[in-house]
N, C-alpha and C positions, 0 to 999 in steps of 0.2 A: 589205846588212844589213836596210835599210828593208824591203825585200824579206819574210824571215823574222819582223820585229816584223810585220808587216800580215798576214801567214798567221799567225803563233799569233795574232794579236789575233781572227783570222775564225773559228778553229776554235775561241778560246774560244767566243767568240758563237754556234756553232752547239754546242760542248758545252751553253752554258747554254739556248741554245732547246728541245736537246731533254730535259736535267734539268726545265725546267718543263713541258713535257710530259707528261715519268716521273712528276711531282711529280702534275698534272693527273689523270692517269690512276689516282693511288695515291691520289687524295683523293676520286674518283667509287667506287672500289671500296669503300675504307670506308665509305662512304652506302649503296655496295647493301648490302653488307655486314651496316651496321646493321640495313635494314632487312628482312632477311632473317630475322636474328635474333628481330626483334618478330615478322615471323609467324609464326614457328616457335612461340615463347613465346606467343604468344593462341592457335595450335591446342594447343598441351599443355593450356593450361586449360581450353581448350572440352571438349575431351578426358575432362579429370579432373571437369569438373563433368557433362557427357553420364555417364558413368559413373557417380557420386554419386548420380545421380537413378533413372539403369537399376537401383542398388542399392537404394533405397529404393522401388523399384517392385517389386521382386521381392518385399519380404516382405506386399503386397498381393495379396490374389486378383486375379487373371484376372477372374473376375465381375464382384466389387466395381467393377474398374474399367473395366468394360465396360456396368455399369448407370448408375454415372455419367454416361458418354460417354452415354449412350441418353436419359436425363433432360437429361441440357443441352439433348440435338436436340429433344426432344420441348418444352422450353421454346423453344428458338429458331421451331420451327414455326410453335408458338403465337403469339407474338412478330410473327413476321413476317406472322400472317395478320392479327392485329391491328392491326400497320402494315396492309395493305393496304385492311381495313374503312373504318380511319379517312380514309385517304388518299382512298376512293372518297367518303366522307361531305363530307371536305374539296371536293371536287370537284364533287359535286350542291349544296355549299351557295353555291359560289363561282359556279355557272351559274344559281342561282335568283338571290342578288345581282345578276348582271350582266341579269337578265330583267327584275329588276323596278327597277334604273337604267336601262334601255330602256324601259321601258314609264312612269318618271317623268319622260325627256325627252319623249315623248311626248305625255305629258299634259301636261306645262308650256308644249311648243308649242302642242298643240290652247287650252288656257288664255289664251295670248296671243294667239292667233289670236281669239277667243271673247271676249276682254277689247276688243280693236279694235274687235270687235262692238257691246260693252254690252249682249250678250245674259247675263242673269243666270241664266237657265234652263238656258243651256248649260254651264253654269261650275259652276252646283250639281249637274248630271247628271256631269259629268266629274270633280267631285271625290269620290261616293261612285262611282263606277266604280273612282275609282283607289285607294280606301283599302279597299275589300272586295278587288281583286287583292293590292292589296300584305297585307292582314290574310291572305291564301288564302297567300300567302309566304313570312307571316312566322310562321303555327305551326307549321312541321314544324322551326324554328331549335332551340326551347329542349327539344323531345326531341331533335337532333343533340347541342348542349351537355350532356345529362345519359348519352347514351352515351359521349361524349368524354370527361364526367368520370370514368364508370365505366372505361372502358377507361384513365385517368392512372393512379386509384385501386388495380387491379385491374394495374397496371406496377410502383409505387413496392412494394404487397405481392410482389410477387413480386422486386422487387431487395433485396428486407429481407431476404426467405425466402435470398438468393443469398449477400448478406453474410454473415449468420448461417449458413448453410454452410462457405461460404469459410471462417471465424473456425474454425469448428469442426476443419474438415481444417488447417487450420495450428495448433492447439492438439494434434492426432494426431500431425500430423508432427514437432510439436516433441517429446514425447513419444516418439517410435517412436526417433527422435536418441537421445534421452538414453539411449534403453533401450538402442542400438547401441553407444552410445560406454562403457556402463558394461561392459557385455559385452568 
């Protein structure tokens, strides 16, 4: 009798283990099903939004859409060119500053060496030479700053125009959507 009881207990343990395995598998399948359901819902929502956008775009003439894209491309190219010019100007400015600093260090070294010898004539000569070189490199800086200010001003104006155009398009879009809803 103990053999049958032990066998029954062993069989019960095996069945419990199987039930746990089946339960874990069922949990896993439920999680996978939920994830797939969410993905399917997201795809449906995406398709609906794309369909709505396509319907709205169909009401606009293609020429208007193409002209808008071309205008944006021109603006982008113009801004890219301006960006390149500003970057070049910045690099020139940095190289000028590096040159100025190297000359300044050289002059300071020479001044220190001259001051050790107490030769005032050499000190004055170095100061004059240094001030001339410095002035030659400093003169283009206001011109570069003016170019940068102008570029910033143009960029800000362009940004304002783009904001106005976006606002107009949004208003037009709202109007068209209202017309579609009325009809």
